[in-house]
C-alpha positions in Angstrom: 1.5 23.4 24.3 4.6 21.6 25.2 6.8 20.2 22.4 9.5 17.6 22.0 12.2 18.5 19.5 14.5 15.6 18.4 17.6 16.1 16.1 19.5 13.2 14.7 21.1 11.8 11.5 19.7 8.8 9.5 21.1 6.5 7.0 18.1 6.2 4.7 15.0 8.5 4.7 12.5 6.0 3.4 13.5 3.3 5.9 13.3 5.9 8.8 10.0 7.4 7.6 8.3 3.9 7.5 9.3 3.3 11.1 8.3 6.8 12.1 4.8 6.3 10.5 4.4 2.9 12.2 5.3 4.4 15.4 2.5 7.0 15.4 0.0 4.9 17.4 2.6 4.5 20.3 3.4 8.2 20.3 -0.3 8.9 20.3 -0.9 6.6 23.2 1.7 8.4 25.1 0.3 11.9 24.5 1.6 13.1 21.1 -0.8 15.3 19.3 1.0 15.8 16.0 4.4 16.2 14.3 6.4 18.0 11.8 9.6 16.7 10.2 12.3 19.0 8.9 15.2 17.9 6.7 18.5 19.9 6.6 18.8 21.2 3.0 22.6 21.0 3.2 22.9 17.6 4.9 19.7 15.6 4.1 20.7 12.8 6.5 20.0 15.4 9.4 16.4 15.5 10.6 14.5 17.7 13.1 11.3 16.2 14.4 9.0 18.6 16.3 6.3 16.7 18.2 3.4 18.5 20.0 2.5 16.9 23.3 -0.4 17.1 25.7 1.7 17.1 28.8 5.4 18.0 29.3 5.9 15.1 31.9 4.5 12.6 29.5 6.8 13.9 26.8 9.8 13.5 29.1 8.7 9.9 30.0 8.3 9.1 26.2 11.8 10.6 25.4 13.3 8.3 28.1 11.5 5.2 26.9 13.3 2.2 25.6 10.5 2.1 22.9 11.6 5.3 21.5 15.3 4.2 21.2 14.3 0.8 19.7 12.3 2.7 17.0 15.2 4.8 16.3 17.5 1.8 16.0 14.9 0.1 13.7 14.7 3.3 11.6 18.5 3.6 11.1 19.3 6.6 13.3 23.2 6.8 13.0 24.0 9.1 15.9 23.1 10.0 19.4 19.9 12.2 19.1 19.7 15.6 20.7 16.4 16.1 22.5 14.9 19.3 23.8 11.7 19.9 25.7 10.1 23.2 24.5 7.3 25.4 26.0 5.1 27.5 23.6 5.3 30.9 25.1 4.0 33.1 22.2 2.0 32.1 19.1 1.3 35.4 17.3 -2.0 35.7 15.5 -2.0 36.5 11.9 
């Protein structure tokens, strides 16, 4: 399953989270299947957002969209995000 990994810094977590939650319907309409948010324990203003996607090309289109960058601005992202496109190559069974 393809994933989109975004790393960026934010000013206020509650403001960012409200925008992130509101943006779910847009992400879903563009192929997002789910997400996980990770917060740096040393620098809590740094977030990693892992988004599972239905299709790698749709993830690329979303990552390049003005809508994503507008949501980041509304959420108070304070730096240029780093974005990676990931392919799940091995998921061990437990």
